[in-house]
C-alpha positions in Angstrom: -34.2 -3.8 18.0 -32.1 -1.3 16.0 -32.4 -3.3 13.0 -36.2 -3.0 13.2 -36.1 0.7 14.0 -33.5 1.2 11.0 -35.9 -0.4 8.6 -38.9 1.7 9.8 -36.7 5.0 9.3 -35.9 3.8 5.9 -39.5 3.2 5.0 -40.8 6.4 6.3 -39.2 10.0 5.9 -38.8 10.5 9.6 -36.8 13.7 9.2 -40.2 15.5 8.9 -41.8 13.6 11.9 -42.4 15.9 14.5 -41.4 14.9 18.0 -44.0 13.5 20.5 -46.1 16.2 21.7 -46.9 17.0 25.6 -49.3 14.1 26.3 -52.8 15.5 27.4 -54.3 13.7 30.6 -57.8 12.5 30.2 -60.5 12.4 32.9 -63.3 10.3 32.8 -65.8 13.0 31.5 -63.6 13.4 28.2 -63.5 9.9 27.4 -65.7 9.2 24.6 -66.1 6.2 22.2 -65.7 8.6 19.2 -62.4 10.0 20.6 -61.1 6.5 21.2 -62.0 5.2 17.8 -59.1 7.3 16.6 -56.7 5.6 18.8 -54.1 3.4 17.0 -51.3 2.3 19.6 -51.3 1.9 23.5 -48.6 1.6 25.8 -49.7 0.2 29.3 -47.3 0.1 32.3 -48.4 -1.6 35.5 -47.4 -0.1 38.9 -48.3 -0.7 42.3 -49.6 2.3 44.4 -49.5 1.8 48.2 -52.9 3.3 49.0 -54.7 2.0 46.0 -53.3 -1.2 44.9 -52.1 -2.3 41.3 -53.2 0.1 38.3 -52.1 0.8 34.9 -50.9 4.0 33.3 -52.2 3.9 29.7 -50.3 6.2 27.0 -52.5 6.3 23.9 -51.5 7.4 20.6 -54.2 8.9 18.4 -54.3 9.0 14.5 -54.2 12.8 14.5 -50.9 12.8 16.4 -52.0 13.5 19.7 -50.9 11.5 22.8 -53.3 10.9 25.7 -52.6 9.8 29.3 -55.1 7.7 31.3 -54.3 6.6 34.8 -56.7 3.6 35.5 -56.0 3.2 39.2 -59.3 5.3 39.7 -62.1 2.9 39.5 -64.6 5.6 37.9 -61.9 6.0 35.3 -61.3 2.4 34.7 -65.2 1.7 34.2 -65.4 4.4 31.7 -62.3 3.2 30.0 -63.8 -0.4 29.6 -66.9 1.1 28.3 -65.3 3.2 25.5 -62.2 0.9 24.7 -63.3 -2.6 25.4 -60.3 -4.3 24.3 -58.7 -2.9 27.2 -59.8 -5.9 29.1 -57.5 -8.4 27.2 -54.8 -9.3 29.5 -53.0 -12.2 27.3 -51.6 -11.8 24.0 -54.1 -12.3 21.2 -53.7 -12.6 17.5 -56.1 -10.6 15.3 -59.4 -12.3 15.1 -62.0 -12.0 12.3 -63.4 -8.4 12.5 -61.3 -7.5 15.4 -58.9 -4.4 14.6 -56.4 -4.9 17.7 -53.7 -7.1 18.8 -52.4 -7.3 22.2 -48.9 -8.3 23.5 -47.8 -8.8 27.1 -43.9 -8.7 27.0 -43.8 -9.1 30.7 -46.0 -8.8 33.9 -45.9 -5.2 34.0 -46.5 -4.1 30.4 -49.0 -4.4 27.8 -49.0 -3.3 24.3 -52.1 -2.7 22.0 -51.5 -2.4 18.3 -54.3 -1.4 15.6 -54.4 -2.9 12.6 -53.4 0.3 10.7 -50.2 0.2 12.7 -49.1 -3.5 12.2 -50.3 -3.7 8.7 -47.8 -0.9 7.9 -44.8 -2.0 9.9 -42.0 -3.1 7.7 -41.1 -6.1 9.2 -41.4 -9.7 8.1 -44.5 -11.7 9.0 -42.6 -14.1 11.2 -41.3 -11.0 13.1 -44.8 -9.6 13.7 -45.3 -11.6 17.1 -42.9 -8.8 18.5 -44.5 -5.7 19.8 -43.6 -2.1 18.3 -41.9 0.1 20.6 -43.2 3.8 21.3 -41.0 5.4 19.0 -41.5 2.9 16.0 -45.3 3.3 16.6 -44.8 7.1 16.5 -43.0 7.1 13.2 -45.8 5.2 11.4 -48.7 7.2 12.9 -46.8 10.3 11.6 -47.0 8.8 8.2 -50.5 7.8 8.3 -51.9 10.6 10.0 -54.5 12.2 7.7 -53.4 15.7 9.0 -50.6 15.6 5.9 -53.2 14.5 3.5 -55.7 17.6 3.9 -56.0 20.0 0.9 -56.9 23.3 2.6 -59.6 25.6 1.1 -57.9 27.9 -1.5 -59.0 31.4 -0.4 -59.8 33.5 -3.3 -62.4 35.9 -4.7 -64.7 32.8 -5.9 -64.7 31.6 -2.2 -66.2 34.9 -1.3 -68.7 35.0 -4.0 -70.1 32.0 -2.5 -71.5 34.1 0.2 -74.2 35.5 -2.0 -75.1 32.2 -3.2 -75.6 30.8 0.2 -77.9 33.7 1.3 -80.0 33.2 -1.8 -80.2 29.3 -1.1 -81.1 29.4 2.4 -83.3 32.5 2.0 -81.9 34.5 4.7 -78.8 36.7 5.1 -76.1 34.0 5.7 -72.5 33.5 5.1 -70.4 30.4 5.1 -66.9 29.6 4.2 -65.8 26.1 4.9 -66.1 22.4 4.1 -65.9 19.0 6.4 -62.4 19.6 7.5 -62.3 23.2 8.3 -64.8 26.3 8.6 -63.6 29.9 8.4 -66.9 31.8 9.1 -70.4 31.2 9.5 -73.1 33.9 10.4 -76.1 36.1 9.6 -75.0 39.5 9.1 -77.1 42.4 9.8 -76.6 46.4 10.2 -74.9 46.1 13.6 -72.7 43.0 13.8 -70.6 41.2 16.3 -67.5 39.3 15.6 -67.5 36.0 17.8 -64.1 34.2 18.5 -64.5 30.5 19.4 -61.5 28.2 19.6 -62.4 25.9 16.7 -65.6 25.1 14.9 -67.5 22.0 15.6 -70.2 20.6 13.2 -72.4 23.7 12.3 -72.7 24.5 8.7 -75.4 27.0 7.1 -77.7 24.2 6.5 -77.5 22.9 10.1 -76.6 24.7 13.0 -75.1 23.0 16.2 -75.6 23.5 19.9 -73.1 26.3 20.2 -74.5 28.6 17.1 -78.0 27.8 18.6 -76.7 29.2 22.0 -75.2 32.2 20.2 -78.4 33.1 18.6 -80.3 32.8 21.9 -78.0 35.1 23.9 -78.0 37.6 21.2 -81.7 37.7 21.0 -81.6 38.7 24.7 -79.2 41.4 23.7 -80.8 43.2 20.7 -77.8 45.7 20.4 -76.6 43.5 17.8 -78.9 42.2 14.7 -76.1 40.4 13.2 -73.5 37.9 14.2 -70.2 36.3 12.5 -68.9 33.1 14.0 -65.2 32.8 13.5 -62.5 30.9 15.4 -59.0 31.1 16.5 -58.1 27.9 14.6 -60.4 26.8 11.6 -60.2 22.9 12.1 -63.4 21.5 12.3 -63.9 18.8 15.0 -66.1 18.7 18.0 -63.0 17.6 20.3 -60.7 20.6 20.7 -58.1 18.1 22.3 -57.6 16.7 18.8 -56.6 20.3 17.3 -53.4 20.0 15.2 -51.2 22.8 13.9 -51.4 23.4 10.3 -50.0 26.6 8.7 -52.0 26.8 5.7 -55.1 26.8 7.9 -53.8 29.7 9.9 -53.0 31.9 6.9 -56.5 31.1 5.5 -58.0 32.2 8.6 -56.2 35.4 8.5 -57.3 36.2 5.1 -60.8 35.5 5.7 -60.8 37.5 8.7 -59.7 40.4 6.8 -62.5 40.0 4.3 -65.1 39.7 7.0 -63.9 42.7 8.8 -63.9 44.8 5.9 -67.3 43.6 4.4 -69.5 43.6 7.6 -67.8 46.2 10.1 -68.5 44.6 13.3 -69.0 46.9 16.0 -67.8 44.5 18.8 -65.7 41.4 19.3 -67.1 38.6 21.8 -64.2 36.5 23.1 -65.7 32.8 23.5 -62.8 30.6 23.3 -63.0 29.1 26.6 -60.0 27.2 28.6 -58.8 24.9 26.1 -56.6 27.5 24.8 -54.3 26.8 27.8 -53.7 23.1 27.1 -50.0 22.5 27.1 -49.7 21.0 23.6 -51.7 23.8 21.9 -49.4 26.7 22.2 -50.3 27.8 18.8 -53.6 28.8 19.7 -52.2 31.5 21.8 -49.9 32.4 18.9 -53.1 32.8 16.7 -54.9 34.9 19.1 -51.8 37.1 19.4 -51.7 37.7 15.7 -55.4 38.3 15.5 -55.2 40.7 18.2 -52.3 42.6 16.4 -54.6 42.8 13.2 -57.7 44.4 15.3 -56.2 45.5 18.5 -58.7 48.0 20.2 -60.5 49.2 16.9 -63.6 47.7 18.5 -64.5 46.7 22.1 -63.6 43.0 23.0 -66.1 41.7 25.3 -67.0 38.5 27.3 -70.2 37.1 28.2 -71.2 36.3 31.9 -68.4 35.4 34.0 -64.6 34.4 33.3 -63.4 30.9 34.4 -61.4 30.5 37.4 -58.3 30.7 35.3 -59.3 34.0 33.6 -60.5 32.7 30.4 -63.6 33.9 28.6 -66.1 31.2 28.7 -67.5 29.4 25.7 -70.9 29.9 25.0 -72.0 26.7 26.3 -70.0 26.8 29.3 -72.1 28.3 32.1 -71.0 29.5 35.3 -72.6 27.3 38.0 -72.5 30.1 40.6 -75.0 32.2 38.3 -78.3 30.4 37.9 -79.9 33.2 35.8 -79.9 32.4 32.4 -79.5 35.9 31.3 -76.2 37.4 31.7 -74.5 40.6 30.6 -71.4 41.4 28.5 -68.3 42.9 30.0 -65.0 44.5 28.7 -62.2 41.9 28.2 -58.5 43.2 28.4 -57.2 40.9 25.6 -53.4 42.6 25.8 -53.0 42.0 29.4 -54.6 38.5 28.9 -51.8 37.8 26.3 -49.1 39.1 28.5 -50.1 36.9 31.5 -49.6 34.0 29.2 -46.2 35.2 27.7 -47.5 36.8 24.6 -46.4 40.4 24.2 -45.2 42.4 21.2 -41.5 41.4 21.9 -42.0 37.7 21.9 -41.9 37.3 18.1 
């Protein structure tokens, strides 16, 4: 085993490989086929729960360097897992068949290992050795080397990017600004004379050509509150993905985000700030989101009112525009002041932290 691990460490520069992040526990509602399409390695341990019988704890390694836990003892979760990840039903060793991207190993009765083609194709082992499953740390080194995160070339934020705002406005025939691409988005909006700056947690799929559900919901809410005739959608983290659990920290994205926020602030002079990032900010492996919020708040502080729409979540987070409070059936709610400084202090982020 040591020989194999040394060969992996020789082929890949593991000095820059981050430690495994805190795993994210998945519920049935968060298990989607699109999320599981990015899984590359699975470590499944069998256990015997006295009240429930036999079950499996699955540890899924995603290509974006996230790790997810699934407890398949629950029948509802097991059924959903079989739907979004059908290979999970393979109980015996199986070689790679035509068109199938997974190999399955069963070293003993209590362990199953699933390896994606991307993993075993890059494992630096002789072919005759490839009937041996990779251990978790070995697979993690390979995922770090293959992860698309390191290959992303972030947008270069300069004056030419901001000149593009005028081009977008002319092309769409309406006042519109947009800075982004398929991997990142820094701002999207329709500015007016009285603007509100909206902070989500991260962008999803919306562009200036086609809005998504979040943007459409924002526009409907502001139509009900005509105090503001313009809106500017920004985020704590600019990585574009509809799955906040897949967010990864990337220093250049953060620096770019601050640069764009400065430009947006001075060009459009928003009159209020709408906090709309939801509860994903508190996930254990996403502490960089609170760090981003802290730096953003230090930029603007109380120069404008910070608001939330409707009610706070049970944990005190401002709700995402699509996250409605089931206790309030009325579709129309009001904006209220949000004490960001107290919120940051409660989560361990004060001026003396850094």
